N, C-alpha and C positions, 0 to 999 in steps of 0.2 A: 354080561352087562355088569358094569362096576357097581357095587352096593350103594355108593352114594347116589348114583343116578337113579336106582331104584327107589330109594328113600325119599328123594326130592320129587320124582314123578307121582309118588304116593302121597306127597306132603305129610310124610311121617316124621315129625320134628323129633321124637324120641329116638328113632333110628339115626337121624342126622347126628344128634349129640352122641350117640353111642359110638359112631364111626370116627370120632375125633380123639387124638391122642392127647394126654393132659398138657403137653408142651407144644400143641399145634400153633402154627403161625399162618396168619393171613396176610397176603400181599394184594393190596388194593390198586385198582387202575387209576386212582385219584390221590392216593396219599404216599409219600415217600417212605415214611417209617412203617415197618411192619407192626401188625397187631398180634399180640402174643398171649396164649393160654386158651384152654378149651373153652372155658365159659365166654370169653371175649369173642373167640372166633364164631362160636355157636350163635351168640347174640347178633353178630353182624350178618351171618347167613340167614338167620330168622328175619332180620330186617330186610334183607334183600328179597326174600320170599314174599314179603308184604308188599314191596314196591313194584316188582316185576309182574306184568300182566301177560297172559298167553304164553308163559314160559314153557319151552319145550327143548329137549336135546335133540339135535338132528344127527349127530355122529359121534362116535366114540373111537378114539385111537389109542393104542398103547398095549403094554402088556407088562407083567411083573409089577413093580413098585411105581411106574410112571404112567399116568393116563392123562389124556386131553379129551374133555367133554365139551363138544361144540354145541352152542344153544342159540336160540332166537327168542326174542320176547319183545316187549314194548313197554314203554312208560308214557301213558297218556297217548299222544299221536307219534311219538318218536320211536321208530323202529330200531331194535338193538340186535346186533350180531356179536357174539362173544365166545370166549373159551374159558373154561375151568380147568386149570392144570393141577392135577392132584398127585401128590407124592405120599405114599404110605411108608410106614416104618416096618420093622421086622414082624410086628404083631399084626399087620394088616390095617392099622389104624392110621388115619390122615394125619400126617406130619406137617406138611406144607400145602396150602391152598392158595393159588395165584389166579387172579382174573384178569383177562384182557378184554377190551371192548372195542367196537367200532360202530359207526363213524364217530367223529368227534362230538356231533350232536347228542349221540348217545351216552358219551362220557359225561358231558355236562348235565344231561337229564338225570343220569343216575346220581351223580354228585348232589345235585339239588335235592332229590327225593331221599337220599341217604342222610342228608344233613338233618332233615326232620326226623328221621328215624333215630339219629343218635341221642336225642333226648330220651326217648323210650328206652335205648340200649342202655344209658347211664343209669335210669331207674331200675332196669332189670339187673344190672351189675350190682347195684347197692343192695338189692334184695337177695343176692347169692350168699 
């Protein structure tokens, strides 16, 4: 089992942060421009953990430095099916984190829920 999956399933935020490379990049399903830096990526992941309900991984695919972690969750009454594509560096730290979601209603629900989280994320980033 990938260490990121273990950390998320245990809701261990310290372990999630520790798994990110300093120059980690987050590729969002709703934003074209990548988010960069360990603290920014961590803040986004923490925000996502706050908005997803009943989040659970259902499948893990990959080996070496490339992993796909398939998940299901919901936001309010919207069912979400998605995949976290995780690429690690030579040190085993997450270099790139890309999220894909389906269906389109899930993308919209996540976008709206995360919009509210970005106020919190901005406050957290100012506190760093």
